[in-house]
GUVEX-516343 format. One record per residue: residue number from 1; residue in one letter; z, y, x of N, C-alpha, C in turn. Coordinates in Angstrom, 1 decimal, decimal comma, padded with zeros to 4 digits. Example, Ala and Ser with C-alpha at 12.3 -4.5 7.8 and 13.67 -1.06 7.14 Angstrom:
<atoms>
+-----+-----+--------+--------+--------+--------+--------+--------+--------+--------+--------+
:   n : res :    n_z :    n_y :    n_x :   ca_z :   ca_y :   ca_x :    c_z :    c_y :    c_x :
+-----+-----+--------+--------+--------+--------+--------+--------+--------+--------+--------+
:   1 :   A :  007,8 : -005,7 :  013,2 :  007,8 : -004,5 :  012,3 :  007,8 : -003,3 :  013,2 :
:   2 :   S :  007,1 : -002,2 :  012,8 :  007,1 : -001,1 :  013,7 :  007,9 :  000,0 :  012,9 :
+-----+-----+--------+--------+--------+--------+--------+--------+--------+--------+--------+
</atoms>
This chain:
<atoms>
+-----+-----+--------+--------+--------+--------+--------+--------+--------+--------+--------+
:   n : res :    n_z :    n_y :    n_x :   ca_z :   ca_y :   ca_x :    c_z :    c_y :    c_x :
+-----+-----+--------+--------+--------+--------+--------+--------+--------+--------+--------+
:   1 :   M : -008,0 : -001,9 :  020,8 : -008,0 : -002,2 :  019,4 : -007,4 : -001,0 :  018,6 :
:   2 :   I : -008,1 : -000,6 :  017,5 : -007,5 :  000,4 :  016,6 : -006,8 : -000,3 :  015,5 :
:   3 :   L : -005,6 :  000,1 :  015,2 : -004,9 : -000,4 :  014,0 : -004,5 :  000,9 :  013,2 :
:   4 :   L : -005,2 :  001,1 :  012,2 : -005,0 :  002,3 :  011,3 : -004,1 :  001,9 :  010,1 :
:   5 :   G : -003,0 :  002,6 :  010,0 : -002,1 :  002,5 :  008,8 : -002,5 :  003,5 :  007,8 :
:   6 :   I : -002,8 :  003,0 :  006,6 : -003,3 :  003,9 :  005,5 : -002,1 :  003,9 :  004,4 :
:   7 :   T : -001,8 :  005,1 :  004,0 : -000,7 :  005,2 :  003,0 : -000,9 :  006,3 :  002,1 :
:   8 :   G : -000,1 :  006,4 :  001,0 : -000,2 :  007,5 :  000,1 :  000,4 :  007,1 : -001,3 :
:   9 :   Q :  000,5 :  008,0 : -002,2 :  001,1 :  007,7 : -003,5 :  000,1 :  006,8 : -004,3 :
:  10 :   S :  000,7 :  006,2 : -005,3 : -000,1 :  005,3 : -006,2 : -001,2 :  006,1 : -006,8 :
:  11 :   G : -002,4 :  005,5 : -006,9 : -003,5 :  006,2 : -007,5 : -004,3 :  007,2 : -006,7 :
:  12 :   T : -004,0 :  007,2 : -005,4 : -004,7 :  008,2 : -004,5 : -006,1 :  007,6 : -004,1 :
:  13 :   G : -006,2 :  006,3 : -004,1 : -007,4 :  005,6 : -003,6 : -007,3 :  005,0 : -002,3 :
:  14 :   T : -006,1 :  004,6 : -001,8 : -005,9 :  004,1 : -000,5 : -006,7 :  002,8 : -000,4 :
:  15 :   T : -006,8 :  002,0 : -001,4 : -007,5 :  000,7 : -001,4 : -009,0 :  001,0 : -001,2 :
:  16 :   T : -009,5 :  002,0 : -001,9 : -010,9 :  002,4 : -001,8 : -011,3 :  002,8 : -000,3 :
:  17 :   V : -010,4 :  003,5 :  000,3 : -010,5 :  003,9 :  001,7 : -010,6 :  002,7 :  002,6 :
:  18 :   G : -009,7 :  001,7 :  002,3 : -009,7 :  000,5 :  003,1 : -011,0 : -000,3 :  002,9 :
:  19 :   K : -011,6 : -000,3 :  001,7 : -012,8 : -001,0 :  001,4 : -014,0 : -000,3 :  002,1 :
:  20 :   I : -014,0 :  001,0 :  002,2 : -015,0 :  001,7 :  002,9 : -015,0 :  001,3 :  004,4 :
:  21 :   L : -013,8 :  001,2 :  005,0 : -013,7 :  000,8 :  006,4 : -014,1 : -000,7 :  006,5 :
:  22 :   A : -013,8 : -001,5 :  005,6 : -014,2 : -002,9 :  005,6 : -015,7 : -003,1 :  005,6 :
:  23 :   S : -016,4 : -002,1 :  005,0 : -017,9 : -002,2 :  004,9 : -018,5 : -001,9 :  006,3 :
:  24 :   Q : -017,6 : -001,3 :  007,2 : -018,0 : -001,0 :  008,6 : -017,6 : -002,1 :  009,6 :
:  25 :   G : -017,1 : -003,2 :  009,0 : -016,7 : -004,3 :  009,9 : -015,2 : -004,3 :  010,3 :
:  26 :   V : -014,5 : -003,4 :  009,8 : -013,1 : -003,3 :  010,1 : -012,3 : -004,3 :  009,3 :
:  27 :   L : -011,4 : -005,0 :  009,9 : -010,5 : -006,0 :  009,2 : -009,6 : -005,2 :  008,3 :
:  28 :   F : -009,6 : -005,4 :  007,0 : -008,8 : -004,6 :  006,0 : -007,8 : -005,5 :  005,4 :
:  29 :   I : -006,5 : -005,1 :  005,5 : -005,4 : -005,9 :  005,0 : -004,7 : -004,9 :  004,0 :
:  30 :   N : -004,6 : -005,4 :  002,7 : -003,9 : -004,6 :  001,7 : -002,5 : -005,3 :  001,5 :
:  31 :   A : -001,4 : -004,5 :  001,9 : -000,1 : -005,1 :  001,8 :  000,3 : -005,5 :  000,4 :
:  32 :   D : -000,1 : -004,8 : -000,6 :  000,1 : -005,2 : -002,0 : -000,4 : -006,5 : -002,3 :
:  33 :   E : -001,7 : -006,8 : -001,8 : -002,3 : -008,1 : -002,1 : -001,6 : -009,2 : -001,4 :
:  34 :   V : -001,1 : -008,9 : -000,1 : -000,3 : -009,9 :  000,6 :  001,0 : -010,2 : -000,2 :
:  35 :   Y :  001,6 : -009,2 : -000,7 :  002,9 : -009,4 : -001,4 :  002,6 : -010,2 : -002,7 :
:  36 :   H :  001,5 : -009,9 : -003,4 :  001,2 : -010,7 : -004,6 :  000,9 : -012,2 : -004,3 :
:  37 :   R :  000,2 : -012,4 : -003,2 : -000,1 : -013,8 : -002,8 :  001,2 : -014,5 : -002,4 :
:  38 :   L :  002,1 : -013,8 : -001,7 :  003,4 : -014,4 : -001,4 :  004,2 : -014,7 : -002,6 :
:  39 :   L :  004,2 : -013,9 : -003,7 :  004,9 : -014,2 : -004,9 :  004,4 : -015,4 : -005,5 :
:  40 :   A :  003,1 : -015,7 : -005,4 :  002,5 : -016,9 : -005,9 :  002,8 : -018,1 : -005,1 :
:  41 :   E :  003,0 : -018,0 : -003,8 :  003,2 : -019,1 : -002,9 :  004,5 : -019,4 : -002,3 :
:  42 :   D :  005,3 : -018,3 : -002,1 :  006,5 : -018,4 : -001,3 :  007,8 : -018,7 : -002,2 :
:  43 :   E :  008,2 : -019,9 : -002,2 :  009,4 : -020,3 : -003,0 :  010,6 : -019,5 : -002,6 :
:  44 :   E :  010,8 : -019,3 : -001,3 :  012,1 : -018,7 : -000,8 :  012,1 : -017,2 : -001,3 :
:  45 :   L :  011,0 : -016,5 : -001,2 :  010,9 : -015,1 : -001,7 :  011,2 : -015,0 : -003,2 :
:  46 :   N :  010,6 : -015,9 : -004,0 :  010,9 : -016,0 : -005,4 :  012,3 : -016,2 : -005,7 :
:  47 :   A :  013,0 : -017,1 : -005,0 :  014,4 : -017,4 : -005,2 :  015,3 : -016,2 : -004,9 :
:  48 :   R :  014,9 : -015,5 : -003,8 :  015,7 : -014,3 : -003,4 :  015,6 : -013,2 : -004,5 :
:  49 :   L :  014,4 : -013,1 : -005,0 :  014,2 : -012,0 : -006,0 :  014,9 : -012,4 : -007,4 :
:  50 :   E :  014,9 : -013,7 : -007,7 :  015,6 : -014,1 : -008,9 :  017,1 : -013,9 : -008,7 :
:  51 :   E :  017,6 : -014,1 : -007,5 :  019,0 : -013,9 : -007,3 :  019,4 : -012,4 : -007,4 :
:  52 :   A :  018,5 : -011,6 : -006,9 :  018,7 : -010,2 : -006,9 :  018,6 : -009,5 : -008,2 :
:  53 :   F :  017,6 : -009,9 : -009,0 :  017,3 : -009,2 : -010,3 :  017,5 : -010,0 : -011,5 :
:  54 :   G :  017,9 : -011,3 : -011,4 :  018,2 : -012,1 : -012,6 :  017,0 : -012,9 : -013,1 :
:  55 :   P :  017,3 : -013,8 : -014,0 :  016,2 : -014,7 : -014,6 :  015,2 : -013,9 : -015,5 :
:  56 :   G :  015,6 : -012,7 : -015,9 :  014,7 : -012,0 : -016,8 :  013,4 : -011,5 : -016,1 :
:  57 :   V :  013,3 : -011,6 : -014,7 :  012,1 : -011,2 : -014,0 :  011,3 : -012,4 : -013,7 :
:  58 :   M :  011,7 : -013,6 : -014,1 :  011,0 : -014,8 : -013,8 :  010,2 : -015,4 : -015,0 :
:  59 :   D :  009,2 : -016,2 : -014,6 :  008,4 : -016,8 : -015,6 :  007,9 : -018,1 : -015,0 :
:  60 :   N :  008,4 : -019,2 : -015,5 :  008,0 : -020,6 : -014,9 :  008,2 : -020,7 : -013,4 :
:  61 :   G :  009,4 : -020,2 : -012,9 :  009,7 : -020,3 : -011,5 :  009,0 : -019,3 : -010,6 :
:  62 :   R :  008,3 : -018,4 : -011,2 :  007,6 : -017,4 : -010,4 :  008,0 : -016,0 : -010,9 :
:  63 :   V :  008,0 : -015,0 : -010,0 :  008,3 : -013,6 : -010,4 :  007,2 : -013,1 : -011,3 :
:  64 :   N :  007,6 : -012,6 : -012,5 :  006,7 : -011,9 : -013,4 :  006,6 : -010,4 : -012,9 :
:  65 :   R :  005,5 : -010,0 : -012,3 :  005,4 : -008,7 : -011,7 :  005,6 : -007,6 : -012,6 :
:  66 :   K :  005,1 : -007,7 : -013,9 :  005,3 : -006,6 : -014,8 :  006,8 : -006,5 : -015,2 :
:  67 :   A :  007,5 : -007,6 : -015,4 :  008,9 : -007,6 : -015,7 :  009,7 : -007,0 : -014,5 :
:  68 :   L :  009,4 : -007,4 : -013,3 :  010,0 : -006,8 : -012,1 :  009,8 : -005,3 : -012,0 :
:  69 :   A :  008,5 : -004,9 : -012,2 :  008,2 : -003,5 : -012,1 :  009,0 : -002,6 : -013,1 :
:  70 :   K :  009,2 : -003,2 : -014,3 :  009,9 : -002,5 : -015,3 :  011,4 : -002,2 : -014,9 :
:  71 :   V :  011,9 : -003,2 : -014,2 :  013,3 : -003,1 : -013,7 :  013,4 : -002,1 : -012,6 :
:  72 :   V :  012,6 : -002,3 : -011,6 :  012,8 : -001,5 : -010,3 :  012,3 : -000,1 : -010,4 :
:  73 :   F :  011,2 :  000,2 : -011,2 :  010,8 :  001,6 : -011,3 :  011,7 :  002,4 : -012,2 :
:  74 :   A :  012,6 :  001,8 : -012,9 :  013,6 :  002,6 : -013,7 :  014,8 :  002,9 : -012,9 :
:  75 :   D :  015,0 :  002,3 : -011,7 :  016,2 :  002,5 : -011,0 :  016,0 :  002,5 : -009,5 :
:  76 :   P :  016,1 :  003,7 : -008,9 :  015,8 :  003,9 : -007,4 :  016,5 :  002,9 : -006,5 :
:  77 :   K :  017,8 :  002,6 : -006,9 :  018,6 :  001,6 : -006,1 :  018,0 :  000,2 : -006,2 :
:  78 :   K :  017,5 : -000,2 : -007,3 :  016,9 : -001,5 : -007,5 :  015,5 : -001,6 : -006,7 :
:  79 :   L :  014,8 : -000,4 : -006,7 :  013,6 : -000,4 : -006,0 :  013,8 : -000,6 : -004,5 :
:  80 :   E :  014,9 :  000,1 : -004,0 :  015,3 :  000,0 : -002,6 :  015,7 : -001,5 : -002,3 :
:  81 :   R :  016,4 : -002,1 : -003,2 :  016,8 : -003,5 : -003,1 :  015,5 : -004,4 : -003,0 :
:  82 :   L :  014,6 : -004,2 : -003,8 :  013,3 : -005,0 : -003,8 :  012,6 : -004,8 : -002,4 :
:  83 :   N :  012,6 : -003,5 : -002,0 :  011,9 : -003,3 : -000,7 :  012,6 : -003,9 :  000,5 :
:  84 :   S :  013,9 : -003,9 :  000,4 :  014,7 : -004,6 :  001,5 :  014,5 : -006,1 :  001,6 :
:  85 :   I :  014,2 : -006,7 :  000,4 :  013,9 : -008,1 :  000,4 :  012,5 : -008,4 :  000,8 :
:  86 :   S :  011,5 : -007,6 :  000,3 :  010,1 : -008,0 :  000,4 :  009,4 : -007,5 :  001,7 :
:  87 :   H :  009,9 : -006,3 :  002,2 :  009,2 : -005,7 :  003,3 :  009,0 : -006,6 :  004,5 :
:  88 :   G :  010,2 : -007,2 :  004,9 :  010,2 : -008,0 :  006,1 :  009,2 : -009,2 :  006,0 :
:  89 :   R :  009,2 : -009,8 :  004,8 :  008,4 : -011,0 :  004,6 :  006,9 : -010,6 :  004,6 :
:  90 :   V :  006,6 : -009,5 :  004,0 :  005,2 : -009,0 :  003,9 :  004,7 : -008,6 :  005,3 :
:  91 :   L :  005,5 : -007,9 :  006,1 :  005,2 : -007,5 :  007,5 :  004,9 : -008,8 :  008,3 :
:  92 :   K :  005,7 : -009,8 :  008,2 :  005,6 : -011,0 :  009,0 :  004,2 : -011,6 :  008,7 :
:  93 :   E :  003,8 : -011,6 :  007,4 :  002,5 : -012,2 :  007,0 :  001,4 : -011,3 :  007,6 :
:  94 :   I :  001,5 : -010,0 :  007,5 :  000,5 : -009,1 :  008,0 :  000,3 : -009,3 :  009,5 :
:  95 :   R :  001,4 : -009,4 :  010,3 :  001,3 : -009,6 :  011,7 :  000,6 : -010,9 :  012,0 :
:  96 :   S :  000,9 : -011,9 :  011,2 :  000,2 : -013,2 :  011,3 : -001,3 : -013,1 :  011,2 :
:  97 :   I : -001,7 : -012,4 :  010,1 : -003,2 : -012,2 :  009,9 : -003,8 : -011,4 :  011,1 :
:  98 :   L : -003,1 : -010,4 :  011,6 : -003,7 : -009,6 :  012,7 : -003,8 : -010,5 :  013,9 :
:  99 :   A : -002,8 : -011,4 :  014,1 : -002,8 : -012,2 :  015,3 : -004,0 : -013,2 :  015,3 :
: 100 :   Q : -004,5 : -013,5 :  014,1 : -005,7 : -014,4 :  014,0 : -007,0 : -013,7 :  014,3 :
: 101 :   H : -006,9 : -012,4 :  014,5 : -008,1 : -011,6 :  014,8 : -007,9 : -010,7 :  016,0 :
: 102 :   P : -007,6 : -011,3 :  017,2 : -007,2 : -010,5 :  018,3 : -008,4 : -009,6 :  018,8 :
: 103 :   G : -008,0 : -008,4 :  019,1 : -009,0 : -007,4 :  019,5 : -009,9 : -006,7 :  018,5 :
: 104 :   R : -009,8 : -007,2 :  017,2 : -010,6 : -006,6 :  016,2 : -009,9 : -005,3 :  015,6 :
: 105 :   D : -010,7 : -004,3 :  015,4 : -010,2 : -003,1 :  014,8 : -009,8 : -003,4 :  013,3 :
: 106 :   A : -008,6 : -002,9 :  012,9 : -008,1 : -003,2 :  011,6 : -007,5 : -002,0 :  010,9 :
: 107 :   A : -007,4 : -002,1 :  009,6 : -006,7 : -001,1 :  008,8 : -005,8 : -001,8 :  007,9 :
: 108 :   V : -004,5 : -001,3 :  007,8 : -003,5 : -001,9 :  006,9 : -003,1 : -000,8 :  005,9 :
: 109 :   E : -003,3 : -001,2 :  004,6 : -002,9 : -000,2 :  003,6 : -001,5 : -000,7 :  003,1 :
: 110 :   A : -000,6 :  000,3 :  003,2 :  000,8 :  000,0 :  002,8 :  001,5 :  001,2 :  002,2 :
: 111 :   V :  001,9 :  001,2 :  001,0 :  002,6 :  002,4 :  000,4 :  003,9 :  002,7 :  001,2 :
: 112 :   A :  004,5 :  001,6 :  001,7 :  005,8 :  001,8 :  002,4 :  005,6 :  001,7 :  003,9 :
: 113 :   L :  004,5 :  002,3 :  004,4 :  004,1 :  002,2 :  005,8 :  005,2 :  002,7 :  006,7 :
: 114 :   F :  005,9 :  003,8 :  006,3 :  006,9 :  004,4 :  007,2 :  008,3 :  003,7 :  006,9 :
: 115 :   E :  008,6 :  003,5 :  005,6 :  009,9 :  003,0 :  005,2 :  010,1 :  001,6 :  005,8 :
: 116 :   S :  009,0 :  000,8 :  005,9 :  009,1 : -000,6 :  006,4 :  009,1 : -000,6 :  007,9 :
: 117 :   G :  008,8 :  000,5 :  008,6 :  008,8 :  000,6 :  010,0 :  007,5 :  000,2 :  010,6 :
: 118 :   F :  006,5 : -000,2 :  009,8 :  005,2 : -000,7 :  010,4 :  004,4 :  000,4 :  011,0 :
: 119 :   A :  004,6 :  001,6 :  010,6 :  003,8 :  002,7 :  011,2 :  003,9 :  002,8 :  012,7 :
: 120 :   K :  005,1 :  002,3 :  013,2 :  005,3 :  002,4 :  014,7 :  004,3 :  001,4 :  015,4 :
: 121 :   E :  003,8 :  000,4 :  014,7 :  002,9 : -000,6 :  015,3 :  001,5 : -000,2 :  015,2 :
: 122 :   C :  001,2 :  000,9 :  014,5 : -000,2 :  001,4 :  014,3 : -000,6 :  002,4 :  015,4 :
: 123 :   T : -001,9 :  002,3 :  015,7 : -002,3 :  003,3 :  016,7 : -002,6 :  004,7 :  016,1 :
: 124 :   H : -002,9 :  004,7 :  014,8 : -003,2 :  005,9 :  014,0 : -002,7 :  005,7 :  012,6 :
: 125 :   T : -002,4 :  006,8 :  011,9 : -001,9 :  006,7 :  010,5 : -002,7 :  007,8 :  009,7 :
: 126 :   L : -002,9 :  007,4 :  008,4 : -003,7 :  008,2 :  007,5 : -003,0 :  008,3 :  006,2 :
: 127 :   A : -002,9 :  009,5 :  005,7 : -002,4 :  009,7 :  004,3 : -003,6 :  010,1 :  003,4 :
: 128 :   V : -003,6 :  009,4 :  002,2 : -004,7 :  009,7 :  001,3 : -004,0 :  010,4 :  000,1 :
: 129 :   T : -004,5 :  011,6 : -000,3 : -003,9 :  012,4 : -001,4 : -004,9 :  012,5 : -002,5 :
: 130 :   A : -004,4 :  012,8 : -003,7 : -005,3 :  013,1 : -004,9 : -004,4 :  013,9 : -005,9 :
: 131 :   P : -005,1 :  014,8 : -006,7 : -004,4 :  015,6 : -007,7 : -003,6 :  014,6 : -008,6 :
: 132 :   Y : -002,5 :  015,2 : -009,2 : -001,6 :  014,4 : -010,1 : -002,4 :  013,8 : -011,2 :
: 133 :   E : -003,2 :  014,6 : -011,9 : -003,9 :  014,1 : -013,1 : -004,9 :  013,0 : -012,8 :
: 134 :   V : -005,5 :  013,1 : -011,6 : -006,4 :  012,0 : -011,2 : -005,6 :  010,7 : -011,0 :
: 135 :   R : -004,5 :  010,8 : -010,3 : -003,7 :  009,7 : -010,0 : -003,1 :  009,0 : -011,3 :
: 136 :   L : -002,7 :  009,9 : -012,2 : -002,2 :  009,4 : -013,5 : -003,2 :  008,6 : -014,2 :
: 137 :   K : -004,4 :  009,2 : -014,3 : -005,5 :  008,5 : -015,0 : -005,9 :  007,2 : -014,4 :
: 138 :   R : -005,9 :  007,2 : -013,0 : -006,3 :  006,0 : -012,3 : -005,3 :  004,8 : -012,5 :
: 139 :   I : -004,0 :  005,1 : -012,4 : -003,1 :  004,0 : -012,5 : -003,0 :  003,5 : -014,0 :
: 140 :   M : -003,2 :  004,4 : -015,0 : -003,2 :  004,0 : -016,4 : -004,4 :  003,0 : -016,6 :
: 141 :   E : -005,6 :  003,3 : -016,0 : -006,7 :  002,4 : -016,2 : -006,6 :  001,2 : -015,3 :
: 142 :   R : -006,1 :  001,3 : -014,1 : -006,0 :  000,2 : -013,2 : -005,0 : -000,9 : -013,6 :
: 143 :   D : -003,8 : -000,4 : -014,0 : -002,7 : -001,3 : -014,3 : -002,4 : -001,5 : -015,8 :
: 144 :   G : -003,3 : -000,8 : -016,7 : -003,1 : -001,0 : -018,1 : -001,8 : -000,4 : -018,6 :
: 145 :   L : -001,4 :  000,7 : -018,0 : -000,1 :  001,3 : -018,4 : -000,3 :  002,4 : -019,5 :
: 146 :   T :  000,8 :  002,6 : -020,2 :  000,8 :  003,7 : -021,2 :  001,0 :  005,0 : -020,3 :
: 147 :   E :  000,7 :  006,1 : -020,8 :  000,9 :  007,4 : -020,1 :  002,4 :  007,5 : -019,7 :
: 148 :   E :  003,3 :  007,2 : -020,6 :  004,8 :  007,3 : -020,3 :  005,1 :  006,4 : -019,1 :
: 149 :   A :  004,7 :  005,1 : -019,1 :  005,0 :  004,2 : -018,0 :  004,4 :  004,6 : -016,7 :
: 150 :   A :  003,1 :  005,2 : -016,8 :  002,5 :  005,6 : -015,6 :  003,2 :  006,8 : -015,0 :
: 151 :   K :  003,7 :  007,7 : -015,9 :  004,4 :  008,9 : -015,4 :  005,7 :  008,5 : -014,7 :
: 152 :   A :  006,4 :  007,5 : -015,3 :  007,6 :  007,0 : -014,8 :  007,4 :  006,4 : -013,4 :
: 153 :   R :  006,3 :  005,7 : -013,2 :  006,0 :  005,1 : -011,9 :  005,7 :  006,1 : -010,9 :
: 154 :   L :  004,9 :  007,2 : -011,3 :  004,6 :  008,2 : -010,3 :  005,9 :  009,0 : -010,0 :
: 155 :   A :  006,8 :  009,2 : -010,9 :  008,0 :  009,9 : -010,7 :  008,9 :  009,2 : -009,7 :
: 156 :   A :  008,8 :  007,9 : -009,7 :  009,7 :  007,1 : -008,8 :  009,2 :  007,1 : -007,3 :
: 157 :   Q :  008,0 :  007,7 : -007,1 :  007,5 :  007,8 : -005,7 :  007,8 :  009,1 : -005,0 :
: 158 :   K :  007,7 :  009,0 : -003,7 :  007,9 :  010,2 : -002,9 :  006,7 :  011,1 : -003,1 :
: 159 :   D :  006,9 :  012,4 : -002,8 :  005,8 :  013,4 : -003,0 :  004,9 :  013,3 : -001,9 :
: 160 :   E :  003,7 :  014,0 : -002,0 :  002,7 :  013,8 : -001,0 :  003,0 :  014,4 :  000,3 :
: 161 :   S :  003,9 :  015,4 :  000,3 :  004,3 :  016,0 :  001,6 :  005,0 :  015,0 :  002,5 :
: 162 :   F :  005,7 :  014,0 :  001,9 :  006,4 :  012,9 :  002,7 :  005,3 :  012,2 :  003,5 :
: 163 :   Y :  004,2 :  011,9 :  002,9 :  003,1 :  011,2 :  003,6 :  002,4 :  012,1 :  004,6 :
: 164 :   I :  002,0 :  013,3 :  004,2 :  001,2 :  014,2 :  005,0 :  002,0 :  014,6 :  006,3 :
: 165 :   S :  003,3 :  014,8 :  006,2 :  004,1 :  015,3 :  007,3 :  004,3 :  014,2 :  008,3 :
: 166 :   R :  004,1 :  012,9 :  007,9 :  004,4 :  011,8 :  008,9 :  003,1 :  011,2 :  009,5 :
: 167 :   T :  002,0 :  011,4 :  008,9 :  000,7 :  010,8 :  009,3 : -000,1 :  011,7 :  010,3 :
: 168 :   G : -000,9 :  011,0 :  011,1 : -001,7 :  011,8 :  012,0 : -002,9 :  012,5 :  011,4 :
: 169 :   Y : -003,4 :  011,9 :  010,3 : -004,5 :  012,4 :  009,5 : -004,3 :  012,3 :  008,0 :
: 170 :   A : -005,0 :  013,2 :  007,3 : -004,9 :  013,2 :  005,8 : -006,3 :  013,4 :  005,3 :
: 171 :   I : -006,6 :  012,8 :  004,1 : -007,8 :  012,9 :  003,4 : -007,5 :  013,1 :  002,0 :
: 172 :   E : -008,2 :  014,1 :  001,3 : -008,0 :  014,3 : -000,1 : -009,1 :  013,5 : -000,8 :
: 173 :   N : -008,8 :  012,8 : -001,9 : -009,7 :  012,0 : -002,7 : -009,7 :  012,5 : -004,1 :
: 174 :   G : -010,7 :  013,4 : -004,4 : -010,7 :  014,0 : -005,7 : -011,4 :  013,1 : -006,8 :
: 175 :   G : -012,0 :  012,0 : -006,3 : -012,6 :  011,0 : -007,2 : -014,1 :  010,8 : -007,0 :
: 176 :   D : -014,7 :  011,6 : -006,1 : -016,1 :  011,4 : -005,8 : -016,3 :  010,4 : -004,7 :
: 177 :   L : -016,8 :  009,2 : -005,0 : -016,9 :  008,2 : -004,0 : -017,8 :  008,5 : -002,8 :
: 178 :   A : -018,9 :  009,2 : -003,1 : -019,8 :  009,6 : -002,0 : -019,1 :  010,5 : -001,0 :
: 179 :   A : -018,4 :  011,5 : -001,6 : -017,7 :  012,5 : -000,8 : -016,5 :  011,8 :  000,0 :
: 180 :   L : -015,8 :  010,9 : -000,6 : -014,8 :  010,2 :  000,1 : -015,3 :  009,3 :  001,2 :
: 181 :   T : -016,4 :  008,6 :  000,9 : -017,0 :  007,8 :  002,0 : -017,4 :  008,6 :  003,2 :
: 182 :   E : -018,0 :  009,8 :  002,9 : -018,4 :  010,7 :  004,0 : -017,2 :  011,1 :  004,9 :
: 183 :   K : -016,1 :  011,4 :  004,2 : -014,8 :  011,8 :  004,9 : -014,3 :  010,7 :  005,7 :
: 184 :   V : -014,2 :  009,5 :  005,1 : -013,6 :  008,3 :  005,8 : -014,4 :  007,9 :  007,0 :
: 185 :   L : -015,8 :  007,9 :  006,9 : -016,6 :  007,5 :  008,0 : -016,6 :  008,6 :  009,1 :
: 186 :   A : -016,5 :  009,8 :  008,8 : -016,4 :  010,9 :  009,8 : -015,0 :  010,7 :  010,6 :
: 187 :   L : -014,0 :  010,4 :  009,8 : -012,6 :  010,3 :  010,4 : -012,7 :  009,0 :  011,3 :
: 188 :   W : -013,2 :  007,9 :  010,9 : -013,3 :  006,7 :  011,6 : -014,0 :  006,9 :  013,0 :
: 189 :   N : -015,2 :  007,6 :  012,9 : -015,9 :  007,9 :  014,1 : -015,1 :  008,7 :  015,1 :
: 190 :   K : -014,4 :  009,7 :  014,5 : -013,5 :  010,6 :  015,4 : -012,4 :  009,7 :  016,1 :
: 191 :   I : -011,8 :  008,8 :  015,3 : -010,8 :  007,9 :  015,9 : -011,4 :  007,0 :  017,0 :
: 192 :   R : -012,5 :  006,4 :  016,7 : -013,2 :  005,5 :  017,6 : -013,6 :  006,3 :  018,9 :
: 193 :   Q : -014,1 :  007,5 :  018,8 : -014,5 :  008,3 :  020,0 : -013,3 :  008,6 :  020,8 :
: 194 :   G : -012,2 :  008,9 :  020,1 : -010,9 :  009,1 :  020,8 : -010,4 :  007,9 :  021,6 :
: 195 :   Q : -010,6 :  006,7 :  021,0 : -010,2 :  005,5 :  021,6 : -011,0 :  005,2 :  022,9 :
: 196 :   S : -012,3 :  005,5 :  022,8 : -013,2 :  005,1 :  023,9 : -013,1 :  006,1 :  025,1 :
: 197 :   K : -012,4 :  007,2 :  025,0 : -012,3 :  008,2 :  026,1 : -011,3 :  007,6 :  027,1 :
+-----+-----+--------+--------+--------+--------+--------+--------+--------+--------+--------+
</atoms>
């Protein structure tokens, strides 16, 4: 079984890479989506986040993601605190999903693939990169952020060399979907051929 860990800075297109693989029958798990679902369902996680960041990040007993993002992306120590609380819970859920599909090739997209320790469980790792201006534009459009807020979010992240130096593979995504699809499928075939040897 192949378990590919996909990571990279915000706005590089890691989710798009995962969706391309999903179109090939690969089980695709987006750690961010798992986290968002847990915020909607997991009482204990919500309680821990309220305790850590105060009632200002809450809305009707649930974490308000925008309010929480405003707090943590302005302070690296608070971002670390959020990660220490959420990573373990998200990984437990991802492992549970994988266990429900034994033997199936899978790809897990996680911005904190290495920081969470999950990279050690992957058979292969991939960094997705993109030029700064492309990433800035993407996250402004995707998340409805002002340029200032988008720049602050990008500034709070590690630079691309952090990801490239730690992963087995890297793909640049300049924004052309056809070109990206070609790169991703070529890489996937290479990985699969390596697995079958």
